Structure formats: C-alpha cells, structure tokens
C-alpha positions, -999 to +999 in steps of 0.1 A: +097-540+159+118-558+133+142-585+146+176-580+143+209-595+148+222-568+169+211-570+203+210-532+210+190-522+179+154-523+196+164-501+220+182-477+196+154-473+175+142-439+169+183-428+161+188-403+133+214-422+105+235-405+079+246-435+058+274-424+035+297-441+008+335-430+009+362-433-017+393-411-020+376-380-008+373-380+027+359-345+027+326-351+011+316-369+046+324-333+068+305-312+041+274-332+045+277-337+078+279-301+094+254-292+070+228-313+089+247-309+120+260-271+120+265-274+160+291-299+154+311-273+129+294-243+114+310-251+082+286-229+061+283-200+081+302-178+057+284-192+026+267-168+006+235-187+003+235-198+041+196-185+044+185-207+014+208-238+024+193-236+063+159-232+047+161-262+026+171-285+055+141-271+075+117-278+048+127-309+040+123-317+080+159-330+082+169-341+115+206-336+135+221-371+130+229-390+160+250-416+142+273-415+111+276-447+091+302-450+065+304-480+039+339-480+017+361-505+005+392-521+014+415-509-007+450-486+006+433-453-008+400-464+009+423-467+044+437-438+041+404-417+037+395-442+071+425-425+089+417-390+077+380-393+086+386-405+124+415-382+129+389-357+119+364-373+145+387-373+175+397-339+170+360-328+175+360-346+205+339-377+191+307-355+188+286-388+177+291-423+170+310-431+139+308-464+123+326-476+092+323-509+074+348-519+053+337-548+024+364-573+022+385-575-007+371-549-028+402-531-032+399-515-064+362-526-075+372-537-108+354-566-108+316-580-111+326-597-079+338-571-059+310-547-071+287-574-057+305-575-024+303-535-018+265-541-029+258-567-004+273-546+020+257-514+014+218-533+014+226-546+045+239-514+060+207-499+049+185-525+066+203-525+097+202-485+093+162-490+088+155-504+120+178-480+139+158-453+122+124-465+129+102-430+137+108-410+157+143-410+141+153-405+104+175-420+077+193-397+054+218-410+027+244-391+012+257-400-024+281-378-030+315-403-016+331-433-035+326-444-070+298-444-091+288-477-084+288-472-047+266-442-050+242-463-074+240-491-049+232-465-019+207-448-044+189-481-049+192-490-011+176-458-003+151-464-030+146-496-012+144-492+023+135-453+022+152-425+031+140-388+042+166-374+018+195-380-005+220-355-005+249-345-029+275-314-028+277-299-061+309-277-067+332-269-097+355-283-114+384-288-103+379-277-066+399-256-049+435-271-036+424-267+000+394-287-006+407-312-031+434-320-002+420-312+029+431-318+061+416-326+095+420-291+106+401-277+075+369-288+086+375-279+123+363-244+121+335-222+097+352-224+061+364-188+044+339-173+022+363-179-010+361-221+001+326-219+014+306-207-018+325-234-038+305-262-024+269-266-017+248-294-006+216-305-025+188-325-022+184-348-050+155-370-040+139-391-011+121-429-008+095-444+006+100-478+022+093-502-004+058-523+010+072-556-006+100-558+025+072-564+048+060-599+028+071-632+033+089-649+004+087-684+007+086-680+049+118-656+051+111-618+057+136-591+048+148-582+082+185-583+097+181-616+116+178-631+081+205-607+067+229-599+097+256-573+099+279-568+128+276-533+145+317-520+144+323-501+176+325-466+176+359-452+157+370-485+141+367-497+110+350-532+105+365-553+079+331-577+068+326-603+041+298-629+035+304-662+048+304-686+017+268-703+012+254-672+033+220-660+016+226-629-001+202-597+005+210-586-030+194-619-044+163-618-020+155-582-032+155-594-069+136-625-063+110-605-042+107-577-068+102-604-097+077-620-073+059-586-063+025-599-080+020-632-063+034-617-029+009-592-027-021-613-039-009-640-013-010-613+014-045-599+007-060-633+002-048-641+038-062-610+050-095-619+035-092-652+047-086-642+084-111-607+085-146-611+095-154-583+076-145-570+044-126-535+051-130-501+031-117-513-004-092-486-007-073-496+023-061-525+012-041-505-013-020-495+018+010-506+024+014-541+040+036-524+068+009-499+073-021-527+074-002-545+098-001-512+121-036-510+117-041-546+127-018-544+157-026-514+171-053-512+197-076-484+203-073-465+235-078-432+248-048-418+224-068-427+196-097-406+204-087-375+182-078-391+151-111-412+153-131-382+156-117-371+123-126-400+106-159-401+086-183-425+107-222-429+105-245-432+136-275-454+131-287-455+165-291-422+185-320-412+204-337-376+200-349-375+236-312-385+249-291-369+230-281-333+245-260-326+274-268-301+302-252-274+282-272-278+251-306-286+271-302-251+285-297-235+253-333-251+244-345-241+275-337-206+270-358-208+234-386-218+255-385-191+282-382-166+257-415-178+239-436-180+270-461-158+283-460-137+316-488-161+332-473-195+320-439-183+335-457-179+366-478-212+366-441-228+359-425-212+387-450-221+413-445-259+402-405-257+402-404-232+433-402-262+455-373-281+437-352-247+431-359-235+468-340-262+491-308-275+489-322-311+497-322-336+468-350-340+447-371-364+455-370-399+439-403-393+419-397-360+409-401-367+370-440-371+381-442-342+398-433-322+371-458-338+343-489-321+327-496-296+301-469-271+309-441-296+315-417-280+290-418-249+306-412-262+338-385-280+328-369-249+311-376-234+344-353-258+363-325-263+335-319-222+337-323-220+378-304-249+388-269-243+392-249-267+367-236-283+399-269-293+410-280-306+373-252-327+373-260-339+407-298-347+405-295-358+368-267-381+372-251-385+403-279-394+420-279-427+401-240-436+401-222-459+399-242-459+364-235-496+361-263-524+355-289-500+366-318-520+357-305-545+384-286-523+408-310-496+412-345-491+429-353-472+401-346-499+376-342-486+338-356-451+348-322-447+368-307-450+331-330-426+321-331-401+348-303-377+330-327-373+302-356-366+324-355-327+316-350-334+277-368-353+253-404-352+254-401-325+286-391-301+260-400-314+223-438-310+230-429-274+229-424-258+195-398-232+202-378-263+211-373-275+176-348-251+163-322-253+193-326-288+194-319-291+155-290-270+157-275-288+188-278-325+168-262-309+139-236-293+158-227-327+172-227-344+142-199-321+128-179-323+159-180-358+161-168-363+125-204-380+116-212-379+078-243-400+085-271-399+113-301-416+115-319-398+149-349-416+163-379-405+188-418-405+187-433-377+168-467-391+182-457-385+217-444-348+212-476-337+190-502-362+196-526-345+172-504-335+144-474-362+143-465-353+110-461-315+114-433-322+139-414-339+115-422-312+089-409-285+116-377-308+125-366-312+092-367-275+085-350-268+114-320-295+107-319-279+072-317-246+083-289-259+109-269-269+077-280-308+077-285-324+044-321-341+053-331-353+017-317-377-013-327-346-037-299-324-018-265-324-031-235-341-013-214-316+008-193-313+036-229-309+059-240-339+076-268-361+060-294-365+085-328-387+083-355-399+108-364-433+127-401-432+138-402-449+172-431-473+181-437-485+215-448-520+219-464-510+253-491-492+237-509-518+210-539-498+213-520-471+197-501-491+172-525-491+141-530-453+138-493-445+146-479-468+117-506-453+096-492-420+104-456-430+098-465-446+062-479-415+053-451-392+065-429-413+047-446-407+013-445-370+022-411-369+032-395-401+013-357-390+019-364-377+057-385-401+074-362-434+066-378-464+088-396-478+117-381-485+152-398-508+178-394-504+210-404-504+248-406-536+271-401-569+250-420-591+273-453-565+268-464-581+233-454-612+213-439-602+180-465-625+157-490-599+180-473-571+167-471-579+128-507-574+120-502-536+129-473-534+109-488-546+076-491-512+058-454-504+066-445-539+049-466-529+019-448-498+018-415-514+021-404-492+051-371-506+068-374-517+101-351-519+133-360-533+164-348-528+201-344-562+213-319-584+234-309-560+258-321-582+288-346-606+272-340-643+260-324-648+227-350-663+213-372-632+217-347-615+195-352-636+166-389-639+169-389-602+168-366-600+137-386-630+121-421-619+122-413-581+118-390-587+092-362-563+110-332-552+087-313-545+122-317-550+160-309-525+186-285-542+213-292-578+208-268-588+235-286-620+249-274-631+213-238-644+230-239-676+240-263-688+213-243-697+184-268-714+162-291-683+167-266-659+160-259-679+128-294-673+114-291-634+122-257-637+099-271-657+074-303-634+070-279-606+071-293-585+101-273-558+116-267-554+155-268-518+166-243-522+196-241-491+222-213-501+247-218-471+268-252-474+275-253-515+275-227-510+304-252-485+321-285-506+316-272-544+316-239-543+331-206-550+315-169-550+328-151-516+315-116-512+336-119-473+333-155-479+358-140-495+390-182-505+399-182-524+367-155-550+384-172-585+383-198-576+355-195-599+327-177-594+295-189-577+267-196-598+241-181-574+210-153-600+200-176-630+201-199-616+178-170-606+153-160-642+156-194-655+143-189-628+117-225-611+126-229-580+108-225-552+136-217-516+139-211-493+173-239-466+181-243-439+205-275-447+217-285-417+239-248-397+238-263-369+265-274-397+289-241-417+287-219-386+282-203-399+249-195-395+213-193-423+185-155-418+185-159-424+224-180-457+221-152-471+198-129-466+226-151-478+254-157-513+230-120-513+232-117-511+265-147-533+273-137-561+249-112-593+259-086-587+236-095-547+228-101-536+192-078-529+168-080-500+144-081-525+117-112-539+129-126-506+142-124-491+108-144-522+094-170-521+120-174-484+110-180-493+070-210-515+084-226-485+092-228-471+059-238-505+045-270-508+066-281-470+064-317-470+056-315-443+034-320-456-003-292-476-023-281-451-047-275-424-020-260-450+005-236-455-023-224-422-027-221-416+010-203-447+011-179-437-015-174-401-004-164-414+031-139-440+018-122-416-002-119-394+032-107-425+048-079-434+024-068-396+027-064-395+059-041-428+061-022-418+033-017-382+045+018-370+053+007-353+087-005-387+099+029-400+094+048-427+114+029-434+146-006-449+149-023-438+177-031-465+207-012-494+224+006-519+201+002-557+207 
C-alpha cells in the first residue's frame, strides 16, 4: 500500500469515494450522490427513465459511496453553497462522512495564480482519495459542479489517478426555479415527477491509473507522504494552502509526463538487471503497478485456481505414474471387458487372497502379481478392492511420504508403491492404451497444460515390438483430442509428445533400445521427441554409456537425464557432459556446488525440478507436511540466484497426488522466501523455451502461450486483487 501523510489512510483503504467540485449551485452534489446511493434519498423514484438510470449504475459496477469529498474555493458564493450542503447533510442525520476542502485565496478564480491553487488542491485530493479507494473500494468523480476550470482540473485528475466513472448531470436551460434555487428540504424526499424529469445523471467517461505514478523520478514517488493533504473532520470545511517552497504535485506530474520515456526505460532496466530470467516479453508492457504486484505477491493455496488457468508446459511427467486411482480403475475396466473368461478365472485366483482378507497386503505384494497375466490381476484388484482400501494399500501404507529413500525399509520402492497397479502393470495390455491416453489428455486440459512431454519405456510394455506401442499410443492420444505432430495445426488441444526412457541398469539391452528409439523417431518425428536416461546413477559410469548412444547423437536426438536426486553433484556433470544432455531431471545435488552449477548455466542445461516427488524421495521441508519438519530447505531459491535454467514439473502426479499448478504452490511453500508470481511466470516460460519439439513449432507454441498469459493479466475479470500473499 502507498505511504500516506494521514495516519488512518492505510486502515481506510477500501472505501468508496465520491469526489466533487462545488461552485454556486450546491444542488448538483445531492443530484449525483442520491443517484449513486438511493438509500440516502431516492431522488429519482419518479423519474420517467428510472429503470435506465438504475441499469446504467449497475452496468458500470458503481458502488454506494462511503465518503463524500468536496473541493471548492473560499469565496463568499462558495461559502454559502458549503453552508447549504452541510445543512442538508445534517438534516439527513449525516448518512456518510462529508469532507470539504477550500483552496485558500481563490475567491473568484480570476487569475492564473488562483486557478493554480485550486488545481493543486484538486490533484492532492485525488491522490489522497486514490489511496483511500484501493480495491475493493472505488473512486468516482463528479464533473457537474463549479466553474469550467474546476471541472477541467477534476477531469485531469481522474485521467491521472483513475476513476471508475466521471459523472455529469444534464438538464434544460434554464432549470426549473425549484432546482435553480434549491433549499435543503428539496432533496430530503423523492423529487416530484415534474422536477425529476428535468435532470439526469450521465456517465461521460472513466480512466485507469497512470502507470507513470508508480515510477520514481529523481528518488521521488507520487505518494501522499511527498504531497500531503490534511483530512478534514466530517462536516467541517478545511481552508488549505500550499506552504511556500513546498514542491507542487501539478509540477511533478508535468515533469513526469515529460520524462515518461526515460522513467519507463529506467524501470525496465532495473527489472532486467535484477531478474535472473527473462520473463514473458509482453508482461513488460503491463503497468509498473501490476508488475510490482506480481513481484511482491507470493504464491500460496489461494493462487491455485489462477495458476490452473494460465497456459503451462510440463516437461517431466512419467506415463507410469500419472493416473490417480479413479483413472486407473477406468483403465482396469477396459482391460477386464477385453479379457476372456479363462484369463479372468486365472486372475481371480491370484488376486483372491488379497481381496478376501481385511489384513494389510504384504510388503512384497507387487512381486506376487508379476507374470504374463499381471495386467488382468491388477484390473481385478483395482475393480474389486474398495476405493478406501486402495487408498490405504497404495498410499497410507508408506506414509508419511517424506524422505522415503532414507526413512522406509522399502527405499525407493516405497515412493513407487502408489503406481504398482498402473504403468507397466496395465500398459502391457492393448486395451489399456485408449483409456490411458484419454486420461492423459483430460489431465492436460484440466491443468491448463498447452504442451506436455510424457515419458515411458515402450520396450517394457511390448518387448518384441516397442514401435507398435508408440504407434498405438500416438493414435489413441489423437483420438482423445491431443495434437501429436508438428504438422497438426495449433489449436486449443494440448500438444503431447513422447520421451523414451532408457534404463541405466540394463546395459545389455541399451544398444538395441537406442536403435529402436532412433528408428521410431524416423517414423514418428513429431511425436518421439527425445531420450531419457533413468535408473540407479551408481550402476554405470556415464562414459561407459556414451558408446551406446552414438546412433542417437548422430540423429541429433535431444537427451534428458535423471541425475542428482541423491547422488554426488559431480555425477550429474559427468552424465550431462558425456551424454550431451540438454536437460537434467532433478539435479538437486548441485546445491552447494556453485562452480559446478556455473558449468550447467554456461552450457544452458535446464533442471527439471519436481518439488512434491523430491520431498517424498529425498526429503525437503514443506510446512504443509508436519513430517518434513527438520528436513533441509529446498534449493529452488539458491538455483534461481545462481541463474540456473530451470522449470517445475510433476514427475508422477498420480503418485504424488499433485498437478502442475500444485507444483508451483508446493515450490513456493518449500522455498525459503516463497515464490513470487513474477518468478513463477519466468520459470514457467523456461519450459516452453526448452521443449524438445523442433524450433519452429516451439516458437509458435510459445507465442500462443504468451498471448494467453498477457490476456490473462490484462483481462478486467482478473481485476485488482492478485491471489496470494503480499510481502
């Protein structure tokens, strides 16, 4: 909130102010106020256009004023009008605070000096009212009273400080005598029809606050602490003048307008010098006030709905761990419907011991259902165990899900437990492909994901013909509504590509798998986007793996590597260096190794951070999870300060029960200083920049996303409040 010279302004922010000028005719003020607040006096009850007047007020979203502010001169005529206005206000039993300022030494407004004094008062009143009327309040200005110069000053103030409406009152000339020489009792009850029809409030304009007000000029900001104005007691007129030698707000505004280009350039240069990443280019066209709000508002749970509406890209989502229990059951039903009676009977015999008893499933239950019929056995369990039991066996059995590699006897298998009835368990069955693809596309749409790279191991789903899995999965995604190829026209459908995971722990298969992936990329160039290397980092040295990847290097296939989730930082660098990685999944052990981090920055290697799964696997503090108390701080802020390219991803959203928007909220909770909207937007942009699709399509997807991001923050419905915590 802006600083003010008046002690009660911060607490008063949110009031709705009607700011008026007053001259010889005080009647214009009741005529405007009572239209905005008919509960005070319903002056227009008998007006022939009453419905239209009410509709105009509603259409512009005008609020009932909570304070009435009046600017006038100190001449005898103005003083009589002030007396009449105060008398009417008191006759109504003071329905709202009435504050009146009189510019000293302005009896006739007959000289340049007198007009300057009145202008300075008007501008300072508008500045003070702007501080009072911060949302959810409102500032409305009436141009109907006073001399033409006074109305012009008020309109100029409205254009500078913003106003929800500029109001005038129109009527015939001359006005009926009862209105021209109105007494207080004229406006204590609805006007007779003959008088009501003679006048009509109209809205002649509105304005938004000038962005120049938010910028410093020579260390000075436009705020009431620099240009103070005392607040009159309600019902008393305050005669005010500028002290000699005091800087004038009118002069400051003229100088600011003259230097607008330099001020804006300085502001943007400051942003550029202080930001670790370049943000969406269009966001630099937002007003400085909104940019500062984005920089000063921290993501929290309230931010989630807005985050879901923004276009996003997820570069690290595993096929095997992306479905929740409900989605897994839909896939299971498709498998069951396609299974013969004989195979159903076999599956029932395997699954029955786990379904008949209420005892917890044994720790090694995944091993007990392995075999040729695993998909059907998994379907039996998913369809016949209650949702509560599945929740208990898949999730609760390994809670608290924090630092599982260290805290659970199952180690990493404890993290994977919620996915044991998904992934390979189901995808080996052809009937699983269509509902699985449908679930993935539905997820992307719900989460606002415009671009998604899903990763998996086709050679594990169909060992004898992995390329046929890709063909079937690609077609299923298209049928579900996704775009799976660069040739498909951009639209509202999410763009989904595939990354083939190769397991470090299977070096004897690696050469053949890489060869299959290279052939598949030739067959599906816009769908198979790149390779991932996963598995225990300690099993194979990177230089030993590199020779297997020669065909992929020759084909210029992009490569991402699972590394640094628990292994030493030097291992990450060796993997990235020998395997020419464009991206690294996790890379958490880079924290505390600034020189190594600098190498990654120099090389432009992106980190794919997955906060929820990192908390579950490695263990980081997250105040939403009491069991994480005492765990180390998540290194996101450290990586940001080091300028490391990074983005946020979901990893296994079905296992971690998260979404991409949820990962941004989790990252904010887990960061030492939280994550601002501004930084979150820059991080989100990184995902589009490092996508594995070809450059032309990547640029088009990014441009489409940028237009949507800009529209989101300039849309009137986004309005004044930014969801999140202000700092």
